C-alpha positions as CSV (number, residue, x, y, z in Angstrom):
1,M,146.1,-181.6,-269.9
2,Q,149.4,-179.0,-270.4
3,L,149.0,-176.3,-267.6
4,T,147.1,-175.6,-264.3
5,F,147.0,-171.9,-263.2
6,I,146.6,-171.7,-259.3
7,I,145.4,-168.5,-257.8
8,P,144.9,-167.9,-253.9
9,V,142.0,-165.6,-253.6
10,Y,141.1,-163.2,-250.5
11,N,139.1,-160.1,-250.4
12,I,140.1,-158.9,-254.0
13,E,136.4,-158.3,-255.6
14,R,137.6,-155.5,-257.0
15,D,140.7,-156.8,-259.6
16,L,139.7,-160.7,-259.6
17,P,137.4,-160.3,-262.4
18,S,140.1,-158.4,-264.8
19,C,142.7,-161.3,-263.7
20,L,140.6,-164.2,-264.6
21,E,139.5,-162.4,-268.0
22,T,143.3,-162.0,-268.8
23,I,143.7,-165.7,-268.5
24,L,140.4,-166.8,-269.9
25,S,140.9,-164.7,-273.3
26,Q,144.6,-166.2,-274.0
27,S,144.9,-168.1,-277.1
28,F,146.3,-171.1,-275.3
29,Q,143.3,-173.1,-274.3
30,D,144.5,-176.6,-273.0
31,Y,144.4,-175.8,-269.3
32,E,142.4,-175.8,-266.0
33,L,141.9,-172.9,-263.5
34,I,142.1,-173.7,-259.6
35,L,141.0,-170.6,-257.6
36,I,141.3,-171.2,-254.0
37,D,139.0,-168.8,-251.7
38,D,140.6,-168.5,-248.7
39,G,137.9,-167.5,-246.3
40,S,137.0,-164.2,-248.2
41,T,134.5,-162.0,-246.5
42,D,133.6,-159.7,-249.5
43,S,132.3,-161.1,-252.7
44,S,135.5,-162.7,-253.9
45,G,133.7,-166.2,-253.3
46,R,130.9,-165.5,-255.0
47,I,132.8,-164.1,-258.1
48,C,135.1,-167.6,-258.1
49,D,131.6,-169.5,-258.0
50,D,130.1,-167.2,-261.0
51,Y,133.1,-168.1,-263.3
52,G,133.1,-172.0,-262.0
53,L,129.7,-172.1,-263.6
54,I,130.0,-170.3,-267.2
55,D,133.6,-172.3,-267.8
56,N,134.3,-175.9,-266.8
57,R,137.8,-175.4,-266.9
58,V,137.4,-173.3,-263.7
59,K,137.6,-175.5,-260.5
60,V,136.7,-173.4,-257.3
61,Y,137.7,-174.5,-253.8
62,H,136.4,-172.9,-250.3
63,Q,138.4,-173.1,-247.3
64,K,138.5,-171.2,-244.0
65,N,141.4,-168.6,-244.0
66,A,144.5,-170.3,-243.8
67,G,146.9,-167.7,-245.7
68,V,148.7,-167.8,-249.4
69,S,150.7,-170.9,-248.5
70,A,147.8,-173.3,-247.5
71,A,145.8,-172.2,-250.5
72,R,148.6,-172.6,-253.1
73,N,149.4,-176.0,-251.5
74,L,145.8,-177.1,-251.9
75,G,145.8,-176.0,-255.4
76,L,148.9,-178.2,-256.0
77,E,147.2,-181.0,-254.5
78,K,144.3,-180.7,-256.9
79,A,146.2,-179.7,-260.0
80,R,146.4,-182.1,-263.0
81,G,148.1,-180.2,-265.6
82,K,152.2,-181.2,-266.6
83,W,152.8,-177.6,-265.9
84,I,151.8,-175.2,-262.9
85,C,151.8,-171.6,-263.1
86,F,151.0,-169.5,-259.9
87,V,149.1,-166.3,-260.3
88,D,148.3,-163.7,-257.8
89,G,144.4,-163.0,-258.2
90,D,145.2,-158.9,-258.3
91,D,147.6,-159.4,-261.3
92,M,147.1,-160.4,-264.9
93,L,148.8,-162.1,-267.9
94,Y,150.3,-160.2,-270.9
95,P,147.8,-161.1,-273.8
96,N,148.5,-164.5,-275.6
97,S,151.7,-165.0,-273.7
98,V,150.8,-168.3,-272.3
99,E,151.0,-170.0,-275.9
100,V,154.5,-168.9,-276.3
101,V,155.7,-169.7,-272.8
102,L,154.2,-173.4,-272.8
103,R,155.9,-173.7,-276.5
104,E,159.1,-173.1,-274.7
105,A,158.5,-175.2,-271.9
106,N,157.7,-178.3,-274.1
107,K,160.8,-178.1,-276.0
108,G,163.0,-180.1,-273.8
109,E,164.0,-181.4,-270.4
110,V,163.3,-178.0,-268.7
111,E,162.1,-178.0,-265.1
112,M,160.9,-174.1,-265.0
113,I,160.5,-171.5,-267.6
114,I,161.2,-168.0,-266.5
115,A,159.5,-165.5,-268.5
116,R,159.5,-161.7,-268.0
117,S,157.3,-159.7,-265.5
118,H,156.5,-156.2,-265.4
119,I,155.0,-153.6,-263.3
120,F,151.4,-152.6,-264.3
121,T,150.3,-149.4,-263.1
122,N,147.1,-147.2,-264.2
123,G,146.6,-149.3,-267.2
124,E,150.2,-149.3,-268.4
125,V,153.0,-151.7,-268.5
126,K,156.0,-150.0,-266.6
127,S,159.3,-151.3,-265.3
128,E,160.9,-154.8,-265.7
129,R,160.6,-157.0,-262.3
130,Y,163.2,-159.3,-262.0
131,S,165.2,-158.7,-265.2
132,F,167.2,-160.8,-267.4
133,D,169.6,-159.7,-270.5
134,E,170.2,-161.7,-273.5
135,S,173.0,-163.8,-272.2
136,F,170.4,-165.6,-270.1
137,F,169.0,-167.2,-273.5
138,N,170.2,-170.4,-275.2
139,R,171.1,-172.7,-272.5
140,T,169.4,-174.1,-269.3
141,Y,170.8,-173.3,-265.6
142,S,170.9,-175.5,-262.4
143,G,169.7,-173.6,-259.3
144,Y,173.1,-173.1,-257.8
145,E,174.4,-171.9,-261.7
146,L,171.5,-169.5,-261.6
147,I,173.0,-167.9,-258.4
148,V,176.7,-168.5,-258.9
149,E,177.1,-167.7,-262.5
150,K,174.1,-165.3,-263.1
151,S,173.6,-163.5,-259.7
152,Y,170.1,-164.5,-260.7
153,K,167.7,-165.2,-257.6
154,R,163.6,-163.9,-257.7
155,G,161.9,-163.4,-255.0
156,S,158.3,-164.6,-256.5
157,V,156.8,-167.5,-257.9
158,C,154.9,-165.2,-260.5
159,G,155.9,-165.1,-264.0
160,C,157.2,-168.7,-264.2
161,V,155.9,-172.1,-264.9
162,F,157.1,-175.1,-263.1
163,K,156.8,-179.0,-264.0
164,R,154.7,-180.6,-261.7
165,E,156.3,-183.6,-261.5
166,F,159.4,-181.6,-260.6
167,L,157.7,-180.2,-257.8
168,R,156.2,-183.5,-256.6
169,T,159.3,-185.6,-256.9
170,N,161.2,-182.9,-254.5
171,E,158.4,-182.4,-252.3
172,L,158.1,-178.5,-252.7
173,G,155.3,-177.0,-251.1
174,F,155.0,-173.6,-249.8
175,P,156.0,-173.3,-245.9
176,L,153.1,-173.1,-243.6
177,G,153.0,-170.5,-240.6
178,L,154.7,-167.9,-242.1
179,K,153.4,-164.4,-242.4
180,I,155.5,-163.1,-245.2
181,G,158.0,-164.2,-247.5
182,E,156.7,-167.4,-248.6
183,D,157.7,-167.0,-252.0
184,S,161.2,-166.3,-251.5
185,I,161.7,-169.3,-249.2
186,F,159.7,-171.4,-251.9
187,I,161.7,-170.2,-254.6
188,S,165.1,-171.0,-252.2
189,L,164.0,-174.6,-252.1
190,V,163.4,-174.7,-256.1
191,H,166.8,-173.9,-256.3
192,L,168.2,-176.7,-254.4
193,Y,167.2,-179.4,-256.6
194,L,166.5,-177.6,-260.0
195,Q,168.5,-178.8,-262.7
196,N,167.1,-177.1,-265.9
197,A,165.7,-173.8,-266.0
198,A,165.3,-172.0,-269.2
199,F,164.5,-168.1,-269.8
200,I,162.4,-166.8,-272.6
201,D,162.1,-163.3,-273.9
202,Q,158.5,-162.9,-273.7
203,K,156.2,-160.5,-271.7
204,F,154.0,-162.7,-269.4
205,Y,153.2,-161.4,-265.9
206,L,151.8,-158.2,-265.1
207,V,152.3,-157.2,-261.1
208,N,149.6,-154.8,-260.7
209,E,151.0,-152.3,-258.3
210,R,149.0,-149.8,-256.1
211,E,150.2,-147.4,-253.7
212,D,148.2,-148.9,-251.1
213,S,149.7,-152.3,-251.7
214,A,150.1,-154.1,-248.6
215,S,153.7,-154.7,-250.0
216,R,154.6,-151.1,-250.1
217,T,154.1,-150.8,-246.3
218,W,156.4,-152.2,-243.7
219,T,155.4,-151.9,-240.0
220,F,158.1,-153.3,-237.2
221,E,155.3,-156.1,-236.8
222,K,155.8,-157.3,-240.1
223,L,159.8,-157.4,-239.9
224,E,159.6,-159.0,-236.6
225,N,157.3,-161.9,-237.9
226,M,160.6,-162.4,-240.5
227,K,162.3,-164.1,-237.9
228,A,160.4,-167.0,-238.4
229,N,161.7,-167.5,-242.1
230,I,165.1,-168.3,-240.4
231,K,163.6,-170.4,-237.9
232,F,162.0,-172.2,-241.1
233,I,165.3,-172.6,-243.1
234,D,167.4,-173.9,-240.2
235,Q,164.8,-176.5,-239.4
236,Y,165.0,-177.7,-243.2
237,I,168.4,-178.0,-243.1
238,G,168.0,-180.1,-240.0
239,D,165.2,-182.1,-241.7
240,H,167.5,-183.2,-244.6
241,P,170.5,-184.3,-243.5
242,G,171.4,-185.4,-247.1
243,L,171.7,-181.8,-248.2
244,Q,175.1,-181.4,-250.5
245,N,177.3,-178.6,-249.3
246,Y,176.4,-176.4,-252.3
247,Q,172.7,-176.9,-251.2
248,K,173.3,-175.8,-247.6
249,H,175.1,-172.5,-249.2
250,I,171.6,-171.6,-251.2
251,L,169.7,-172.0,-248.2
252,D,172.3,-170.2,-245.7
253,Y,172.2,-167.1,-248.8
254,S,168.5,-167.4,-248.3
255,I,169.0,-166.7,-244.8
256,Y,171.1,-163.6,-245.5
257,G,168.2,-162.5,-247.9
258,V,165.9,-162.7,-245.1
259,V,168.2,-160.7,-243.0
260,S,168.7,-158.3,-245.6
261,S,165.5,-157.3,-246.2
262,V,164.7,-156.8,-242.8
263,F,167.1,-154.4,-242.1
264,N,166.7,-152.8,-245.6
265,S,162.9,-152.6,-245.0
266,L,163.5,-151.2,-241.0
267,F,164.7,-148.0,-242.9
268,H,160.5,-147.3,-243.6
269,C,159.6,-147.8,-240.0
270,F,163.0,-146.7,-238.1
271,S,163.2,-145.8,-234.4
272,V,166.1,-146.7,-232.1
273,K,164.0,-148.9,-230.0
274,N,162.8,-150.8,-233.4
275,H,166.5,-151.1,-234.1
276,I,167.7,-152.7,-231.0
277,N,164.6,-155.1,-230.7
278,I,165.1,-156.3,-234.1
279,C,168.7,-156.8,-233.6
280,I,168.2,-158.9,-230.6
281,S,165.4,-160.9,-232.4
282,I,167.1,-161.7,-235.3
283,Q,170.5,-162.6,-233.4
284,K,168.4,-165.0,-231.5
285,E,167.8,-166.8,-234.5
286,I,170.8,-166.8,-236.1
287,K,173.1,-169.4,-234.2
288,R,176.3,-169.8,-236.2
289,K,178.1,-168.4,-239.1
290,L,176.4,-168.2,-242.8
291,D,178.4,-170.2,-245.3
292,T,177.6,-169.4,-248.9
293,G,180.4,-171.0,-250.5
294,D,181.0,-170.3,-254.1
295,I,178.1,-167.4,-254.3
296,S,180.0,-164.4,-254.7
297,L,176.8,-162.3,-254.3
298,S,176.7,-160.0,-251.4
299,K,179.9,-161.8,-250.2
300,G,181.2,-159.0,-248.7
301,K,177.7,-158.0,-246.7
302,V,177.6,-161.7,-245.5
303,R,181.0,-161.5,-244.0
304,L,180.0,-158.3,-242.4
305,L,177.1,-160.0,-241.0
306,N,179.3,-162.8,-239.9
307,F,181.7,-160.5,-237.8
308,S,178.7,-158.6,-236.4
309,L,175.1,-158.0,-236.5
310,P,174.9,-154.8,-234.7
311,I,177.5,-153.3,-237.2
312,Y,175.6,-154.7,-240.3
313,S,172.4,-153.4,-239.4
314,F,174.0,-149.9,-238.9
315,T,176.0,-150.2,-242.2
316,V,172.6,-150.9,-243.9
317,L,170.7,-147.9,-242.4
318,L,173.6,-145.6,-243.0
319,L,173.6,-146.8,-246.9
320,Q,169.9,-146.4,-246.9
321,K,170.1,-143.0,-245.4
322,F,172.9,-141.9,-248.2
323,R,170.5,-143.2,-251.0
324,Q,167.7,-141.3,-249.6
325,L,169.9,-137.9,-249.8
326,S,171.2,-138.8,-252.9
327,K,167.8,-138.7,-255.1
């Protein structure tokens, strides 16, 4: 079997059928579609079962609500395909794109294929997510080269396909116990071991962005939860003493990414109290200077963060305010 789609499902009865139809209608047919119902309380679980009855490629598993990471990890345990494609159940795939992506994936010894992802709003394909230009084509990259040479590190697993053997050999799975940012950490771990990633100029993944999307709503509680991501990354470093320096640089850059996300998003729920409290929380988690090695991306901001978290956070807020006034 060439491909396994893994879709975590939780209370998405409105969008799930459209998502599944864009997969089942693909010209490429050599796949299995694993649906993990993560304790849905609406009709999503029944929809999964209905599709399982009408197409034997659809495999359905139900579990008590444990979060998207646990659902995806269960999908990885059950997967039999040579390649893995993660899809969110409220998104869609571009028509007949899977055949093109898999043809490219099977050309050489690549471990990850990155295709084009676009925002999909009100039936229209709009701006590109995680864009890349023609200079990315006709070669492969290691995870470190992608960050150092191309300043490219995406925050989502969607829009890619991963070789299952690569994920299994390096014991790569999604972090449990985190409430936000699991994708970004998973991608960081992929970068540690990735030796051959290739890009393809093919519209593939359509992100269904709605105004009421949870990802567009930032609260102080959500930001406070992100400190656990820093702890996870530090724990990973501690649990893997054999990591090379460049791998530690990738993980330190990932920690910077968490901090950057926190303070850029704080702008949307700013108060002096929130600012002080989140600075205290983050400072407790960052117990050392970050070393991002040859990664030039945001190097100056990393230096500023190492010098003073309060000054860094205040600078980020000023820049956000300036951008708002410039619109």
